[in-house]
N, C-alpha and C positions, 0 to 999 in steps of 0.2 A: 648217195654215190652213183654215178654213171660209170659203167664198165663198158671198155672198148675192144673191140675185135680188130685186131691191128692189121689182119689179114686183108690186102686190098685197099689199104687207106693210105693215102699220102702223106709225108710228115707235115705239110703246112696244114692238114685236116686235122692232125692228132693235136697240134698247138692251138687250133682253132678251138677244139673240143673242150680242151684244157681251161683256155680262156674263159669260155661259156660257161663251164663248171663254177669256175672261180666267182664270176660274176654274178651267177645264178644264186650260188649261197650265201654270199656276203650279206650281212644284214646290220643294222647300228641300233644299240641299246643305250647308247649316252656314253659319255666320259664320266662315270661316277664309280668312286671306289668307297666300299664300306669298309669299317675297321676290321671286320671279321673275314674279309675277301682276301684271297691268297695272291690275286693279282691285280696290277693297277695298269692303267694306259700312260705310256709315256707322252711327251709332248710333240710326238711324230713319227717318222716324217710326215710332212704335209706338203702338197703341190703349192704352186703360187695362188690357187685359190683358197686355200685354207683347209683342204680336203685330206683327210688322211690316206696316206698311200696304201696299195696292195703290195705286200712286203714276201718277197719268196724266201730271201734267205738273210742270216744275221750271223756277223762273226767278230770277234776281238782281235785285236793284235796284243804284242805284249805290253806296250803302253797305255793300255785301256782305252783304247779309241775302238768306239761301237760301229759297225757298218752294217748296212741296211740295204739290199739290193730290191728292186722294186719291179712291177710287172708293166712298166711303159715309162718311167720316169727316170732311169738310171740307178744312181748310187749314192746315198748319204752317209753322213759321217757324224757321230755325237763323241764330244770328249768328255763329256758329263754324264755318262750313264743315262742319257735319254733326256735330260733337261732342254737342252736346245739341239738343234739339228742342223748341218750345213750341208748344201748340195754340192758333192765334190766331183762327180763324173756324171756329166749329162749328154755325152755323145751316144753311147748306146742307150736305146731305150729300156730293154729288158735285161736286167741283171740277175741270172738264174741261179748260179752259185758264186760263194765268196770263200776263199780258203787264204791260210796266213800260213807261212812254213817257219821253221825255227829261226831263221833269219830275219823275221818281220817283214819278208815280200809279201806283197796282198796280189792276189789274183782274184779278178771280177770276171766271171764267165757268162758270155751274152747268148741271147738268141738271135742267129744270123749275124752277130757283129764279131765273133769272135772273143779272144782273151785280151784284158787291159791288166797291166801290171804297175804298181805303185812299191817304191823303195823309199818313200819317205812318209809313210804314215798316212798316206792318202792325198799328200798336197799336191802331188802331180801324178800323172799316169802315161804309160807308153803301150801303143797298141801292138800286140805281140803276135797273133793269131789269126788265121784266116777269116774273113768277114762274113764268108758264106756258110758259117756251120752254127748249128745251136749245139752249145756246149753244155751236155746235159749234168755234167759230174766231173769231180776233181779230187784228187788225193795225193800224198806224199810217201815213200818208202823212208826206210831209216836214214838214208843219206840224202834227202830231201829232191830225189829225183821225182819229176812229176808225171803224172799218167791222168789221162782226160778222156770221158766218154763222151761222143758225139750222138747225134740224132741219126745220122746214116753213112756215116764215113768213118766208123771203127773205132779205135782206141790209138789215140797217140802218147809219146813220152819225150820228156826233155832232160837233159841233164846239166843245162846251163839258164835255169831259172826263165826259161822259154825263149831265149834266143832263137834257139833252132829246135826243129822236133822231128819224130820219126814215128813211122805208123807202126803199129805193134800188132794188131790184128782186125782185119776188117771181114766179118763172117756177113754183112748186110744186116745183122739186127739194128735196132733201134734200142740203144742203151740208155738206161735210165739212172742207176746209182752205182757209184765205184767207190769200194772201199779196199785199204790195205790193212791187214793184220800185223800183229806184232813180231810176228816171223817173215814178213814181206809176203805173205800170200796174198793176191789179189783176187777178188771177188767182184763182179758186175751183173746187175740184174737187167733184163730187157722187158721191153713191153710184151707180156703175157706170152712169153716163150718160156725162160727159165733163167735159173743164176747158173753164172759161170765161174771157174776158178782157176787161178794160174798159179802153180807153185815155183815158176822158173822165171818170173820177171816179166810174163807175157809172151814167151816163146811158144807155149803149148796151153791149151785151154781143155776142159771137160766141164760137162754139166754136171751139177750139184743140187739139182730140186728144183721145187715150185715150178714144174713144166704147167704150161698154159695160166701161170698166175704172174701178178705183177708185185714185186718186191720193192717198196716204197723206200725202205730206209735198212741199211746194216751198220753193225758196230760191233765193239768187244767190251768185255769188262776186264777187271783187274787181274781175274782168275784165267783169263783167256778163252772165255765162252763166247761163242759168237752170238747175236741176237739180231734177227731180222722181222720186220714188219711186213706182212703179207696184206694185199689189196682185199683178199676174200676171206682170209681166215685167222686173221689177228696176228697175235705175236708167237714166234717159233724161236728156240735156241739149239745151237749144236756144240758139243764138246770135243768133237773131231774134227775140227776144220772145215765144217760142212760136209763131211761124208754122210751123215745122217742129221735130220732135224725131227724136234721134237715141239708139239703144238704146246704152247705153254697157258694161253688166257686170250680172251677175248674173241672166241670162236664166231667166225662170220662178220667179224668186224673188221674194217682196214683200219691199220695202224701206219701212220705216216712219218712220226719222226719217234728216235728212241734217244734219249739223253742219260748216261750212266755217270754219276759223280764218283770223287774220289772215295767216297764211305760205300760203293756200291748202290747206291739208292738209285731206282730207275724210275724214271718220267717218260711217259709215251702218250701221245695225241694219238684221236682216230680220224684225222682229216676233217673235223667237224670243231666243235667248240667244247669238245670234251677232253679232260687231260686226267690222268690217273699216276697215281705214284705207288710204288712198292718199296716196302724197307728190309724184305726177306728173300730178295733173288728172284721175285716174279710170282710167289706163291700166293700171295695176299694183295689186293689192290684196293685203293681208295680214292674218290675222287678228290681233285684238287682244281676244278674249275672255276670255283665262285670268283667273280671280278671280271671275267672273259666276257666282252660285249660285241664281238664278232667271230663270225663263222671262220673255218678253214684254216687250220695250224699248219705252218710250213716251213719248220726251221728252229731249233732251239740252241741256246750256247749259255756257257754260265761264265760269271766275272770271279775274280780273285775272291770274293768273297760269298762265292757259291750260290749268290743269286740267278735265277733264271731269266732269259730275254728270249722272246719268242715273236716271229712274224706272225702278221694276222692278214688276211683279204680284206682290204678294204679299213682297218681299224690301225695301221701303223705297227708300231713295236710295243708290246706289254712287257712288263717288269714283274718278277714275284715280289710280293711284300714280306718274304723271309726266305732264308736259306732253303736250297733244294732238298738237304735233308732235316728232319725236325731238329730245333737247336736243343741244346743241352746245357744245364746250370752246373758248375762244379766248384771245387777249392773255396768253399765259406770260410772266410777268414776275419776274425774279429780283433779289436785292437787289445782287448785283454779278455780274461775268463771270469773275472769277479766285478760285480757292479751293485750299485745302490739302487733301491726302487727309484724310478723316474729318472735314472741316468741315461744321458745319449750314449748309444752303442754305434760306433763307425763299423759298418759289415762291408767288407769287398768280396766279388764273387767273379767267377771266371764264365764264358760262356763259349761254347764251340757251336760255331755256325751264326744264324741270325735269327732272331725272334721276329714275328710279324712286326711293321714298323710303329704299329698302334699300339704295341706291348705294354703292359705296366707289369714290373716287378715288384711283389711284395715280400718283406722280410716279417717271418712268422715265428714266434715262440711258443715252446710246447709247453706243457704242465709242468709242475714239480717234479714229475716222475721221467721227465723225457718224452713222453707221449704226445703226438701231433693230433689224436682223435679229435680234439677242439681245439686247434690253435689259437694264438692270440696274433692279431696284425699289429705289428709294432714299427712300420714305415713302410713306403713305396716310394718307387721311382721309374721314371718313364724311359725306355730305350729298348734297342734290339740287341745288344751285345754286352759285354764285360762292364762293369760299373761298380760304383760305391754307393752304400746309403749313408750319408751325411747326418741327416735328421730321423733316425729311429731310435725311439727310447723304451727302455724297460718301463712297464706299466707300474705306475704309482702303488696301485693295488694289488702288484703280484706278491705271490705267498713267498714268504721267506724259504729259500732251499738252495740246494748244491748239485741237483742233476739235471737243471735246464739244458735244453740244445735249441739251436736257431737253424733254420733253413730258409731258403729263397725259393718261390714258386713265379711262375708266369702264367698268364692268362691267354696270351695269343701265340702259338698253341698253347694249350693248358701243361705245364711241365711242373712236377715236383723236385728239388734238389734232395740229395742225401743232406743229413745236418752237418753241423761245423766238426763233428767228431770228436768233441770234447765237452765235459762236464761244465757248466756255466753256473756259478755263485750267485746268489740274489741276495743282498743284505738288506737289513732293515733300516728306514730312517726314521721311524716312529720314534717321538721324544716321549720321556718318561716324567711325568709329573710329580713335584718333591712339595712344594709348600705354596699355600697354605694346604695342609693335608686334608685328603677326602673327607668330608663331612666335617669340616673344621666350623666351629662357633666362635663368637666373640672376636672376628676378623677386624683390623683397623679398616677405618673408611678408606683409606690409601695405602692398601697393602701392597707388598713386594711378592710378585709370583717367580717362582723358581721351578728350574726343570733340568732333567738331563737329556743331552743330545745322545741321539746313537753312537756307538762307540768307533764305527768305522765309516760312518757317511757324514761328511760336513755340510751343513746347507744353513740359509737364514731361515726365518721362522715366520707363521702366522698366528697372531695371539687373538682369541675371541673369548670375550665375556658376555653372558648373556642372563637376562632374569628369567629365562624359560629353558627347560631341559632340551628342546628342540633347536636351539640357536636361532629362533626365528627373531627375536628382538635383541639384537647387539647392544650393550652399552660401550663395547670396546672392540674397536678392530684395529689390528696392526699388522700391516705385512713388512715384508724385507728386514725384518729386525734382526742383526746379529746380536750374539751374547745368548746367554741361558736364564737373564735375569731381567722384570719389567717391573717398575715402580710406578704406579699410577700419580698422577699430578694434579687428580682433582677427586672430590670424595666420592664414594659411593653410596647409594641411600642406607640409613640406619636400619638395623634390625630386618635386612632382606637377604633372602636367599639368591646366591648366583651360580650358575655353571661357567666352568672355564675349560678352555684346551687350548694346545699348542699344536699347530701342523709345520711340519718339516715342508718347506718350498723346493720342489725338486726342477730339475733341467727341462723336464718335459711340459713342465705348468701344473703339474698335479701337486697336489697339498695332502700329505698324508699326515692324519689328525691322530694324536694321542687319544686314549680312552678318557673322556671327562670326569673333572672332579667337581663336587660341590661344596660351599661355604656359606655362613651366615656373617654377616655384619654387626659388630657392636651396637651399642645404644651411645649416643653422645648428646650433650647439650648443644642447643643452638645460641650463637652469639651475634651480637650486634657490633660492629667495631666503627666507631664515627671518626672520621678523618678530617681535620679541621683545613681547610685550603683559603690561603689569601690571593688578593688580587696579583696578579703577576705570574711568574715562574715558582712551580712547586715541586719538588721530588717527594714521591710517596710510595708507601709500600703497604701491605697489609699482613696480618697473622691468622686471617680466616680465609677458609676456601670457600668462594662463594657458591649459593645455592644455584646459581645461573651465572655461569663464567661468561657469558658473551660481554665483551668490554662495553658495547654500545647500551646493553640492558642495566649493566653496573652504572653507567653514568647518565643513565636516563632523568633521573631527577633534578639534574645539577647542568644538562648539557646545553642548556640555554646561554649558561655562563661560560663555558669552555670553548676557549677557541681552537685549541690543538692540543693534542696529548702525542707523545711518542716515546718508543722503547730504546734499547741500547743499539738496537741494530738499524734505526731511523725508518722503521714502520710508523705510519701515523695514524690519529684519529681525529678528522677534521668534520665536526657534525653539521657545521653549516653547510657543507656541501654533500653530506651522507657518504664520507668516506671513511671506511674503517679497515685499514690494512693490519692492523694490530690481531683483529680477529676475537679471540679468546685471552683472558685475564690468565696470567702466569703467575703464580704464588712465588716464583723463585726471582721473579723481576722486578724493579723499580721503575716509577715512570714519571718523566716530566710533563708536567700538566701546565698550561697558561690559563689563568683565570681572567674574566673581565670586571670580577667583583669576588668578594668573599663568599664560599659556601661551606658546608658539610656535607661530606660524602659517606653514605651508610653503606656497608657491606654486611651482609646477614650471612651466615652459614656456621661451619664448625671450625674448631681451633686447628690448626697445623700442630703436627707433632715436631717440633725444629730438629731434634737430633735424628730424627729418621728421613727428613726432607733435606738432604745435602744439595748445595746450590753449585751448578757447573760452571767454571771459570775460565774464559780464553784468555789468552796472552794480550796483554794491553789492556784498554780502558773495557770496565763492566758497569752497568747499574745494578744495584742488587737490593733486594727486600730484606726487611729484618723481621724473621720470623718468630721471635720471641714475644710471650704476653707481657712482658713487663720491661723495663729499660736494664741495661746492662753496661758496665764498664767497658769502653771499645777495646781494651787490650784484652780481656778475659773473652769478649764475644766474637773476636776474630783470631783467637789463639791459634785456630787449626790451618791459618795461613801466613802467620807471623812466626809460628815456631821454627818454620822451615826457611825464613827469611825471603819467602816468595812475594809478600805484599810490600810496595814501594810507597804507595799513598792512597789515604783514604779521605774523601772530601764529603760535606752535607750540602744542602741546599742554600745556607748563608754563607759559604765559602771557608768554614772550618775545617782543618786539616788534623789528620793524624798521619806522622812523618816518624814511623817508629826507627829507623836508622839513627836518626837525630833527636831522639827522645822529644821529639815536638807533639803537643796532644792538646788541640784546642777544642775538639769535639766532646772530649771526656766520656760521655754517654751514648751509646745507640738508644734510639727511642722507638715507641711503636708508632706507627703510621708513616715515618720516614723512610724515603730511599735514600741510597748512598752511591757514589760513584767510587770504586776502587780501581787501581792500576797494578796488576800483578805481572811478574817476569815471564811465568810460564802457565800452561793450563793447569787447573788444580781444581778441587772441590772444596768449598766452604760449608763447614757444619758446625751449626752454633748448639751451644749446651742446652739442654733441656729446660723446660720450664720450672 
């Protein structure tokens, strides 16, 4: 900082020295903002060559228009908080101060070009004051009476928005900063003389300290305490309207700007690149300079969200990435207080202030006692202000309990909210296995698995069966299964130990598994079923569960004679073109097969237990298998779907029919190896009698 002895120096010399200081200390570190930075550079204002302007002063009107006065290129306006800038006042070169009264009348105070006024948000301007004065400061009393300080012509006032002016006091001082407190006391600092006060609207003045010093800035907090930034000795305060002053902080450091927000947060700059914030009325301070890349701060202002804007020399206008005061999180609200493991939890929260624009909010779950010593992250969302977690989930592995709590934390800056204020219950989704019983033996090769779902949490299920205890080699893996039973459609190996478990599928994607059970399968004889096929169309089925259920493998020995095979769904097996849409043989289905010549199809495996393997039927036509190992009269074999009058008609491959309503029966017996077409009125299950 260069100190100026005002005695004997002309006003032109003072301005020249100030501009030299400004030019000398400005430096550029680039327009780069990091996530942790408090500040970021706005898009301007910039001159016609694309260089950032030297900004003396910044101000907002009530419409959210941001104005920046420059050190040589007039006045700029941004209507979008600094994203874009427009040059709205070009006639005066230097705009030293900007002030906006309660009626949104804007005043631009210049160096040697008087004052310009706008009543339309900066669209048009009127020149309202002497061209030959440097207007160093401006403020309004409670009735919007204007007072201005000048470099060498004293203090003036206006009661008609600047149309006419009255000289108030002209002692020959160089006035620097004018401030009017809540009681309409006027304070004005001078270049290294002292601070003067008037308690009667400017009629009389008295010195109130700072003799031989320069006070850059004066303001007042909500409690009525005055604050002053001294050029030589830091920050001062006064609790008695300036009668006495107390040095508060930054001894030996010039304080050029002071900003106090509605919460009492104080932000000061040292006319360099250092900015500090106090949350306790000036007792303690921390630096918030990160992100500033230009020296010499001159003017700060708040927007309606308490974001701070400041002018810099050579860097245009900077903007804080968070609110002036540390933001807080409160009012954690949940859609419910009882949840299942893995369930989605919608969490809303309120924010006072704004966190850093790159902040991440994290929802955290306590342990089952409500303690957050080791919290569990259950969701994240990006933002600065109040919000909602739409995709946060109770962990699937969460311990069942009724004393959980949820809180929200931020990382820029770090903040932990209070918890949601009420206990949260987490219920289990873990299924309970019932049959086959654990360590059961002599279990059927196509067993039915049964389990109980958790009482209060309904989900779909994953079913896993493995021939090793660690479930590394799965022989069954079924997902998204509804219901609490599952019957194998293919045989397991005989005399083999298996392990099985059922997992509840949760909204989070977690699968919560039951404790595993084990069982050992029975011993059964292996049979070979020989099915005779003739040239042309055949309709076949088997009562054997094949050792290899792949349709192509089953047809391998005769596929040179097979033209096409198809099932009831229209899926085809077309060996000449290596098409196998059918995939695996289904013992519940019959198949239509077209042969070029007669062949015998051999199927080796174990017998089906027909009474345990119901065949699901859909309304309309079905092609079914015959699962018994011997023929049976058709009216007996199909009794499960004729007793309820659901069967309309059955046909064999030769065109014989069974029409129970009219007592027509040309089929007589269902025969092994044959498939049959049946038409039913509604969905049903066909169950054959046992062998």
